N, C-alpha and C positions, 0 to 999 in steps of 0.2 A: 472659518466663520464668516458669516455673511457681513459685508462692510456696513451695511446699514445697522445691524444689530451691534456690531463692535462700536459704531459711532454713538449709538444710544447709551450704551454702557458706560463710555468715557464721559458722556454728558452728565449722567447721573452721578458719578463720583467727583465730576467738576462742580456740579451744582452745589453738593453738600460743602465742599471746601469753601466755596463762594459764600455760602449762607454764614458759616463760621466767622469768616474775615467781616462780614457786613455787620453782623451782631457786635462784634468787637469795635468795629469803627462808630457804630451808634452809641455804644456805651462810653467810648472816648469823647463824642459830642456832647452828651448829657453832662459828663463831668467838666466841661469847659476846657479840656485839654487841647481840643482842635482849634484854638484861637490862634495858633501860629505854629509855623512850621519847625520851629526849634523845640517847642514843646512835645510835638508829635515823635520828633527823632528821638526825645530823651525818655520816651514812654515804651517800657517793654511790652505793653499790651498792643502798641501800635504796630512793633515789630512782628509780634505774633500774627496780627491780622495781615501784616505784608507778606508774612510767610505762606498763609493760608490762601491768599490771593495769588502768589506766585504758583503754588502748587496747582490751584485751580486752573490757572492760566495755561500751565504745561498739558494738563489733561485736556482742556479745551483744544489746544493746539494739535493734540494727537487726535481728537475727534474730528476737526477738520481735515486731517490727512484722509479721512474715510468717508466722510460725509459732506455735502455741500452746504452752504451758508443757509439756504432756505429750509433744510432740516436741522441743522445744529443749532441756530441761534434760537429759535422759538423754545427749544428745551431748556434754555436758561431760566425759564419761568419756574422750574422746579426750584431754583434757589428761594423764590418767595415762599414756596410751602414749607421749606425747611427752616427759612430765617424767622417767620412770624412767630411760630410757637416757641422757638428758640429764644427769640428776644423777649417774650412774654415771661418765660421760664427765668431767664436770667434777672428780670425786672421784678419778680416775686408776684406775678399777677397771673390771672387767667386769661386766655386769648378771647377778647370780646366778640359777641356775635357779629358785629359789623365787620370785624377783622375777617372772620371766618368767610362771610359772604363776599366780601371784596377779594379775598385770596382765591376762593373757588372761580368767582367770575372771571377775574384775570387770567387764571390758568386755563379754564374751559375756553375763553376766547383765543388765547394763544394757541391751544390745541387745535381750533378750528383752522387757524392760520396755518398750522403744521399738515393738516390732511393733505392739501392739495401741493405740498411742496416736493420737488423733485427727489428722488431717493438715490439716484446714481452717484458714484464716486465721482469727485470733481476732476476735471482733466483740462481746465483753462486757468490761467492765472493772469495777474496784472502784470503789464509790461512796466518799466522803470518810469516811463512818462505818465502813464495811467496812476501809478501809485504816488507820484509827486502831485499830480493834478487833485487826486482825491484827498491827499493830506493838506493842501492848500484850503480848497474849499472847506474842509471840515473845520480847520483851525478858524477861518472866517466866521462860520456858523458858531462855534464855541464861544468866540469873543462876543458876537452878537447877542448870545444868550446870557452871557454871565457879566455884560457891561454895567448893568443897573441893578442896585441892591434895594429890594423892597420886600414886602411880605410874601411875595410868590417867587423870589429868588431861589428858594430850596428846591422847588420843582423844576425850575429853568436848570439849575445846576445838575439835577438828576438826569434831566433830558440831555444835557451837554455830556454827561458821564456815559450815557447809553450810546449816544452817536460815537463817542471817542472810542468806546469798547467795540462797538460794531466795526468801525475802521480798523483797529487793532487786529480784530478777528480776519477781516478780509486780507489784510496784509501778511498775517501769520499764515493764512492757507497758501498764499503765494510762495512763501518761504519753505513750507513744510512739502508742498506739492512738487515745486522746482527741485529742491534738494532731494525728494524721493526719486526723482527720474534719473539719478546717476549723475546729475549736473554738479557743478563745482558749488562748494558751500561759501567758497571766497570769492567768487564772481562780484562785479561791481553791484549788479542788481540785487542779488541776495543779500550782500552785507547792508547796502543802503536800505533796503526794505525792512530788515531786520532792526536797524537803528530806529526807522520809524515806529516799528512795533512796540519797542521799548517806551519811547516818548509817548505814545498814545495810550499804552496800558497804564503807565505810571500816572500821566495826567488824567485817565479816567478816574483811578482810583482816589487821587486828592479831590476831584470834582465830587464824587460820591460822598467823601468825608465832609465836605462843605455842606452838601444837601441835607445830611442827617442833622445838621445843627438845630434847625428850626421846623423840620418835618418829621421827626420821630423815625422809624424805621419803614413801616409798611408803605406809605405812599410813595416816598422817595425810591425804595426799591422797586415798586411796581413799576414807577415811570421808567426807570432804568430798564427793566425787562421788557417793556413795550417800546421804548424807542430804539432798543437795541436791534430787535428782529426786523423791525419795519426798515431801518437804516440799512442793516446788512441785506435785506430782500432787494432794496433799490440798488445797491452796488451789484448784487449778483445778476439781476434782471438787466442792468444797463452795460455793464463791463464784461461780465463773465458768462453770458449766455445762459443764465439758469431761468427756468420758466415753471410756472405753476402748472400743474396737471389738471385736466378736466375743462379746459376751455372756459367759457363764459360761466358755467357752473362753479368752475374753481374759484373765478374772481369773486363771484357773489359769495361763496363761502369764506374767503378771506376777508372780503369786507364786512360779514356779519361777525366774524371773529375779533376785528379789530373794533367794531362797536361794544362786543360784550366785554372785552379786555378794558375798554376806555371806562366802560360804567364799573368795573371792578376798581379801577384806579380812584375813582369819584368815592366809592364807598371807603376805601381806605384813607383818603383825606379826612373822613369824618370820624374816623375810629379815635378812641382816646389816647392823647400823647402822654408818655411817660415824663415826670418831672424833670426839668432841667437844673443844671447847676450843681449836681451832687452825683457822684459814682453810685451804682446800684448797691445796696446793703447797707448795714447801719453806718452811721457817721462816728465820729470821736465821742466816746463816752456812751456809744450805744444808742444815741438819739436818733440817728437815721432820719432827721428832718422832721421828728414828731413836734407837736404843739408843745411850747414852754411850760413848764410845772406851774400851777397856780401862785400869782404874787411875784412871778420873776420880773423883775424890772418894776415893781410896783410903787416907785416912787423913792424919794430920798431916804437913806437909812433902811431901806426895806430889806438889803442883803437877801433878795430872793426869797424871803418868808412870806407867808400871806398877812395880809394887813389886818390888824385886829377890828372886829366890828365895834362901831360907836356904843356907848353906854345908852340903855333905855331911857326916854325922857322921863323926869320926875314929875 
């Protein structure tokens, strides 16, 4: 089988698994479970989402064995295609027209970024020095993005999550390619880089969890899927010798794709957000957050009954 076809197939499976994990994480954020690490670790839904993310990461790592970063990373946008309708279904509503337009624009833009991507199997890897330098620079960027909490912190956390995931992918490719060449999987470089992969992958998952608190599902996930391939492309171009095909025309196409994808993210930020503070589905007693019955709390002695109308004037 052609390496590119195999990489794309593995990316498709990875995207579906990532979408399921993202929906579960956003559900926890709306339920208020994501307020502390202890609450997350005590939630079965969070462990389910962690398992889906782990499976997706393994499929993604396999894709990186057969395709370059500039090809594999933009295909992560398929996660958005699957997650938006899945999240709407979980919330018991239809996908809004703005969400469809934003999703399609984001995916179309990333598709334009994908066209000039190099399609050959990767043959270069990061040295240990390069891996440590990239990790240090990425940590500084993440700290800068998450240092201040304000109404826009959700999308900044999503950006940090995308960057962390991109670096984890670049490091994963180093482990996969170096190990696949018959080298020792217990060499200092492979072990050190593998530990960095775990740190950035887990950190990216917690950053995305925080992003879902105030931004719903669509906009943060779109930002993750936009920041991820852009950061990966920068790493691939600077350190791994990956280049866009088509020369100046390829650069123009990639720039147009970035603009269209950014427009999609803007549309998703305007999409209706799901209500926060309660898990999806009916609440205790079947109320599910519905309005209280007439007369509830209607004064002392009311007992939840409607207040009687005053007698007509004589």
